[in-house]
N, C-alpha and C positions, 0 to 999 in steps of 0.2 A: 504494500501500499503505498501513496504515498505519500508523505508527511503535510506537503504545503496542500498538496489535492483536501487529503484530511484536515486541514486547520479551516482554509480557507469554506469549505461546503459547514461542517459545523457551525464556524462562526456566521455563515447568514441565518439558521435556525431563529426565530424571530421569537423575544423574551420575556417578559416585563421584569419589573424592576421591584423588590418587596420589601416591606420591614417586619421580619418577624421578632415578635418581644416574648421576654422571658422569664421566667420568676419559681425562685425556689424562697420563700422563707427571704426574709431581706437582699436577697443576690439577685440582682434583676439585668434582663441585659438586652441590648437589642440590636440586631445585624443583618446588616441586608444581602437579601437573598432573588435570584434570579430563576435557579430550577424548583422551582414549585409550579403546580398542578391540579387542576380537579379532575380527579380519578373516577367519579362516579356520581349520578343524579340521586339513586334512591339506595342507598342513603347517600346524604351527599359526605364525599370522602376525598382528600387530599392525599400530594403526594411532596414532601419536601425533602428538598437532599441538604444533609447538616456534615461540613466537615469534622472528619473525627477528632481531632485534636484542637477542637473549639470547646471553649467555656462555653460556651450555650446548649452544646448537645447533655452533654449532663445536667445543667439547669433543666431540659426537655425530660431528660429520660428518670430525672428525680421527681419532678411535678406533675408530671402527664400530661402538661398544658401548655399551648402558646397560643400567640396569636400571628394573623398575617394581615398589615396593612398596605393600601395600596395606596404608591406616594402619587402627586398629583406630575403631571408633563411639568418640568422646570425643576425637576429637584435633585439637580444631578449633586451637588454639592453635601445633600444629606445624607444622600445613597452614598457617598465616597465618603463622607465623617463615618456614619452606620458598617461602611463592608472596612474599617479598617480592626483587626484582631485585636480582643479584648486583654492579649498579653502585650499589645502596645499603649494602646490605651482602654486603659479599665475603666474610664471616667466619661465615656460617649455619651453613656445617657443621660448623662448631668448635663449634657452639654446640646442639648434641642429640650421642646416646648411640649411633653407628655401630661398624659393621664393615663390611670388603667381600666383596663373593660372591666366588665364585673369576675371574670376568674383571675385577675387580678394581674396580666402580663401587662406590660407598657405597648402603649399606642398611641405613634405622634400627632399632634392637634392636630396639623398640617393635610392629616393623610383624606382619601376619600373615602373612606369606607374599610371595615375593615373585618373580622373573621374570629372566632374564636373556636380554638380545637381542641377535642381532646387525644390524647396517643392509641391510637390502635392496636401497632406494633411497627417495628423495622425490621432491614432488612439490608444486611454487608452490602457497600456500593463503590468497591474502591479505598478512593482516599477519602470518601464520605460515606453515611448512611442514609439511607430514605426510611422516612419517618411517613407515616399513614397513621392518619387522623381522621376523626369526625368530626364535621363544623356542626357544633355545639350553643353556636350563637354568631346571628355576625348583627354589623350596621352601617345603613349607608348615612354617613358626612356630611357631603357637597358635591359638585356634581364640576366635572372638568376631567381632559384628557389622563389618560393613567402614563405616566416616566415605562419607559424602554429602555432598554438595553440599546437598539440603535443608537436612539437619541441621545444617550449618555456618552457615547461612544468607548465603555468599556468592553473592555475581550476576554476572552477564554482561549485560552492556548490551543484547544479542542485536541 
């Protein structure tokens, strides 16, 4: 397989940019995710890819819950900040205006909407874990176009 063809083709896949909020007790975090998708209508299920070495995977596993927020177009800076690893920027959540969803997980106040999720299971996925979760709550907060990977100009190596 040609590595450049693989990279170019995978970069053409379309993705949104989302903020995943997680909490266990007093320990909370939020991170930027783009590998997140609805995988079932009935029941409503999401699949979310989380890096194995992230701080957040421990919070998600321990608490069994998280939120996924849709960022509005133009919020590349916020996506970039929250995309930094917790190990380098452990206070990034304090740098944004946010509130807690009913499940206790953070949501950026600027979000267009969010869903609350309860972990159903997980699957090993190379350097990541794919978490499958039930959508147990949702709230639409405002109108606008969602931020995408293409708009932000972020790239994965593929």
